[in-house]
N, C-alpha and C positions, 0 to 999 in steps of 0.2 A: 597432495603430491601425489600422484599416479604413476607406474610404470606402464610405457606401452612401445613392444617390438624391443624390448630393452633399454629403450630412452627415459629419461624421466620426463615427464610432462606436469605443470603448474595449470591448476583452475582458481581464478579467482574468481570470490562472490561477487555475485552482481547486485548493487542495491535498488530493491523494486521502485522507490521514488526516486530515483535519479531520473532529471529533467529526460524526455525523449522527444522526437518533432514532434508527435502526436501532441505533447503536452503544448506545446506553443503555439501549435494551429487553434487549439482547442482557446487560451489564453486571449490569443488574437480577436479571436472570432468573439467571445466575449466579453472584452471590454471594448473591440470596436462597435458592437451591436449595442453596448448598453451607455456608451457616451453619445450615440447616433441618436437614439432613442430619446437619451434626454435632452439633446441638443433639439431634435424637433417638436417634441412637448413642451417644451421652453418656450420657442418661438410661439408655437401657438396661444399658449397662457398669455406673454406678452401681450401680442395681437388685442385678444380679448381687454387683457387688461386695462390695455391703453385704450381701446373703444367705450369701453364704459367711464371712464374718467376722464377723457379730452375737454369733455365741457365743465369740467372744477378746473382744471389745469387752465385753460383759456380764461376762465370767469377770472381766476385769482390772478393770473399774467405770471406764472409760475417758468422761468426761464430753462431754453433749451438743454441747458447743462445740467443744470438740476436735476432734470427728469432724466435724464440720461446717466448721470454719475452718481446721485443723492440718491434716485429712487429703483430705477432698474438695473442697474449695477449690484445693487445690495439685495434685491428683491428675485434674482436668479438664483443665486447660494442660496436663499433661505429658502425659496421653492424646490430648488433640487434634494437639497437634504432631508427637508420634510418627508417626501415621497422616495426616496432613493430605494427602498426595498421593494417598493412596490413595480418601480423602473427595473429594478435588477428582476426580479421576475417574470415579468412580461419579456423581458430581454432573453433571459435563458430560454423560456420556453418558444420564442419565435426562432431562435438559431438551432436551438437543438430536435427542435420539431422538422426544420430545413433539412439535417445532417440525414436524421431516420428516415423522410422521404427520398433523399440521395443515398440510401443504403449505408452510408458511413456509419454508422452505430456497429450495423451489423459486422462490416468487414473489422472494425478496431475489439469486437468482441473475438470474432473469429480468427485475428490474428494472436490469439493467447493472451490478451490481456483481459482480466478481470474486472467486471462493473465500479467494484470499489476502487481498482488502481484507475479507471478511465474516469473516477470522479474528483482526481487530486486537482488536476488542472481547474475544476471548479471551485475548490474550496482557497485554491491559492487569489484566484481571483477575487472569489468574496471575501477575503480576509482583507484584501489590498482596498475593496471596494468601503470595507466597514471600519476597517482604521482610517480613512479618507474622510468616511461622514462623521464620525466620533471627534476627530479633532475639529474639523469645520465645525460642526455643532457645539461645542465645548469651549472653543477658543479663538475663533475667526467671527462665528455669526452672529455674535452677541452686540460686537462694535460695530455690524455692518446692520444691526437691524436697528441698532439706536439712530443711525439717520436716517434710516427708511420712515421709522414712526416719525421723527421730527420733521421730515417731507411732509408727509401725510398730514401732519396737523396743522401745517401751516398753508400746504396748497391744495387739500382736498378733502378735508373735514370739515363742515359748514356750522357744524355746531360746536360747543367747547364738551369736552365729556367729564370735565369737572361736576361735581353733582355733590348735592348735601348727602351724608352720610349721620346713618342714625344708629342711637343704643350700640355705641362702641364700648367693647369691655377690653382690656389690655394687662397683664400682669409685664410690669415695666422693673422691676426687680424681685429678688426672692420675699413673698410675703407681702411683695405690695400691687396692689391694684387700684387700677384706673377706669372711671366710669364716663361717658359723654352723652346726653341724652339726644344731640345732635352735632355734627359740624359743616361748616360752612368754609372749601376748599379757598373760597375768592377772600374774604375776607379773613381766613385762617383763624377762625373765631370758634369757641365751642359754647352750648350749652348746658345747665345742668352738670356742671362739671363733679366730680368726686375723688380723692387720692384716699385709699384705705391702706393701714398698716397694720399686719399681725405678727405676733409673735411665733415662734417655733409650734406651740399648742395650739394654736388658733385662736388665741382670744388678741381682740381688737386694744392696739394700741394709741393709735390717732387717726385720727379723719380730718381731713380738707373737705370742704363744701364750699361749693361758689356758682353764682348762677350763670356768670361767662368768664373765660378763660382764654387768650390772647395770645398769637406769638411774636416773639419782639424777634425780628429778625438782625437788628443790630448785636444785641446780646444773644441771641440765637437760646433763649428759654421763653416756658411756656409764663405766664401773669394772671393770675387768679385774681379777679375785680369782686369786690364786696365780699371778702370771704368772711367762712367762721370755721375756726381750728379749734377740735376738739383733742386734746393729749388727756391721756387715761395713764397715771404712772403710781405706783404702791394704793390701790385701790380708792384714790383719789382724782377726779376731773378738774382740767384745767381751760378754761374756754377762754380764746381768745377772736376778737372780731375787728376789723379793718379795711382799709379800702382797695389796698392790692399788696398781692406777695409773691415772689417768684419761687418759681419750683424748678426743680433736677430730673425733669422727665426726659428721657434716654427715647421719647416719642417725637419724631419729626412732621411737620406739614405733610410731607410729599408720601408718607406711608399710610396716610388717610385717602389720598389723591390719586395715589397709580393706577394708571389703567393696568387689565389683565395683560395686555400685551408686554408689560414692562419686565414679566418673568423670562420673555425671550431674549433679553438685553443683559444679561449676566452668564459668565463664566462660569464654570463648574464648581471655583471653589468660590465665587460671591455666591453662589445659588447655594453651598453649605451652608455659608455662614449666614444668609438671612433666616435659611430656612432654621437653624438653631434660635435666631432673634425670636421671628415666628411663634418657634414651640416655647421660649421663655414668657413672649406676651400674652400667650392663648389667645393669638389670632384665628380668627375666623377662615384666614386668607391661606393658612398652613396646608393643607389638602392640596388646592389649586400649584402651589409650588412642588409640594414632594411629589404630585404626578408628573412635573414637569423633569425632577431631577431622575426621575426613575425610566420616564420615559426618552431619556438622553443615553442610559445604558442598554435600554429593549432594544431600538432601535436598530444599532448594529449586530445585535443577534439574530434578528430578523432577517438582515442578509442571509445569513446561513442558512436558515430555517426554510424562506423561501426558493431558496437556489436548490435545496435539497427537492423539492417540492418539484419544480421546475422542471429538473434532470428527470426523475423517477417518473415524470408523468407526459414529456411529450419524446423519451427515450424510444418510445416502441411505434412503428408504421402502423397507424389506423388508417379506416378507409374513409372519414371525412378530412383526411391532410391536416396541412398545416391549419386549414380555418379551425377546425374542431379543437383542437387543442391550445388557440390562442381565445377562443369563445369560451372553455372551461379556463384558462388561465383568468379571463376577465371577471368572471365569475365567480373564483377564489379571491382576487383583489378586493372587489368591490365587498365582499363579507368582511374580509380580513378589516378594511376601512368603518365597517360597520360593528364588528364586534368591539373596537376600540375606541369606540365614541360613546357605544353603549356603557362600558365598564369603565368610561372616564365620568359618564354623567352619574354612575350609581355610586361612585366613589364622592364624587362631589354631594349630592344631594342626599346619599345615602351615609352606610356604616362599613362600605366596601375599603379595606384596605389600599390604600394609593398604590404601593409596589405591589400587592396581588394584580390591581384593575392593569395595570400597565404590563402584566405577564402572562395575564389570561390567553391572549390571542396568540401568542408565542408557546405556550405552555399546549392549548389546542392544537398548533398547527406543526407541533412536535410529533402528535401523535397523527396528523395525518400524515407528515412524511414517513414516519417508520411504517407505516403500514402500506405504503404507496413502492418504498424500498423493499420490501419482501416480496413485492407483488412484479417489481422489473425482472426484465429480461436480463439472465445471468451467463 
């Protein structure tokens, strides 16, 4: 409260984050450009994909309804969420560069609005896209991926992806290990099969060996044929031989013959449960699923990072105009994908932690975002 000419006046505090007309303007341009660019790129992707696969569709007589609803209606959301951060980056650079060329950015800053405050509608828009992408990737896309993969197996892939697995090692229970020299997914049988059980001190308690093991779909159990069972108890060995014996393995035939694309058909909760199972079994596939798990979290955060880079990079009017900023944006986009692919391969083939592998591009580009923010006109 203040006094002015003997009268009492009241001054109310103004929330600096209170929505303004300029916020609505930027949000509308952000989301409009993003979804417009997304629709354009998806249209191009669908056209090229259809041109590549039309011969297979015709050869296998794929129904038009199945092509549209089972394949492309599920292909579009998968492709959109996979590259959403890059679409955001290009969209931000495009419309912000246009605003800078039209001196709109200068007008906004000259009106008294700080650069930090001008970033607020960008953050709101990127938050909406990040949440939307996270929900789709973890809870909606998995079921649509399953339909898309089933369609590809039926009408596109000419050769079955099932192949013999070799030198399989699994821990199926605590201190219980399984080995198969080879596994044939067509006959659902394995060769040179052994189960070893150890006590907590690492001493062997029993070992079951068999030349052949098959999966009984009726009993949903593995049956060892011509087995040799060795049991060690109280420093004595009990040896048993027989024609066949059922086992209580927790492994199913699908665990040996799943395609790498299977990782995209699980929700986040299913993925976590499957990661725990693979970790218990000591599976070699563990890294692949851990990479997918951390990628689903890192991707939404990339939306924020690339938005910051896009704004700070394109808010200044440059001599090259919009073309120069878009060119720089494309270079950064491709370098981001390159870093992501290299990090994934180093994790799969080397000792790089899957979580670190998925966050290395975000960490690197966060540093770039901070540097560009400090250099941006305030």
